[in-house]
N, C-alpha and C positions, 0 to 999 in steps of 0.2 A: 315758382318757376317764371322765369322772365320771357315775356312774350315778344317776339321780333317786330321791330317798329321800323319804320321808314319814315325819313325826313322830307317834311314837304314846306317848300319856300314859297314866298310871296313877291311878286314883281312891285310891291310897295316898298319905295326906299326906307329903310330903317325897322321894316317889320321883323320880328323875330321868326324863325323857321318853328315848325311844330313837329311833333312825331305821333304818327298813327300806328296802330297795330298794321304790319303787313299785310295781312289777310284781307283788311279792309281796304288798303290802297290798291290791292291787286285786284279786288272785286270791282271797285267804282272805275278805276283807271280801265279795266276791260270794256266796261258799259260805255264810257264817255268816247274811247277811241273807236268803237263800233259804231257811234252814233255820228262822230264828226266826219264829215267825208274830206276826202284828200283834194278834191278839186273845187272850184269856185261856181256859184257863188259862196258856197258853205253852207253851216247849219246856222241858224239864227241864235244867238246866245241865248235870247228869252224862251227859247223851246228846247234847250239842251236837257233843263232839269228832269222835265217831263217824259223825253225822251229816254234818259237814263234809267229813271224810276220804271218806265215800261219795261226795259232790256233785263231787270234784274229779277230773279226769282223770288216767289213770296219768302222763301226760307232766308233768302240773303237779305231782304228787306228786313226781316224780323230780326235777324242776328245783327245787321248795321246799327240800328238804334236810330240817331240823329243823321238821316239821311243828308239832309240840306247843307249841315256843316260838313260833313265828310266829304259830299260832291263838290262845294266851293273849295276846300282844301285841297283836294285832288287836282281839281282842274286848275287852279294857280299853280300847283306845282307843274304840271303838264305844260303851262305856258312858259315858265322859267326855264324848263329842260327844253324847250323848242319842239316838243311833241305836237302840241297845236299851237296855232297863232290866231290873232285877231286880224281880219281883212281890212287893210288900212284903207280910210276914208270911206267906210261904210258905216252908215248909222239906219237904223240900230245896228249893233254890234254882230258881226258874224265870224264865225271860228271856222279854220281849215285845219285837217290833221297836219299837214308839213307847211312850214313856213313859206310862204309866196316868193317865188323866186330861186327857190333851193335847188330847182333842177336845171337852171339857167336861164 
């Protein structure tokens, strides 16, 4: 039986997209979007992985397996899709849910 998969892209030029099981994408995506705020100053990117891990149930973590890889893959897809954005000019990197300036 074929498992439904979601294509995940990377903003890196020339990087090939990957496909992950759709349930894994949905699980990690939900946690990322819940953790990243829609307003400035945003979420420090360095803290996002730990926050996502905290938001997932023990059963989800056990089923996901390699969380770090899935986290990175889904985070990059969310950036490419415009669901989350890096705050420009901010170092270290911060993320917000909506691209800055999207509301006018």
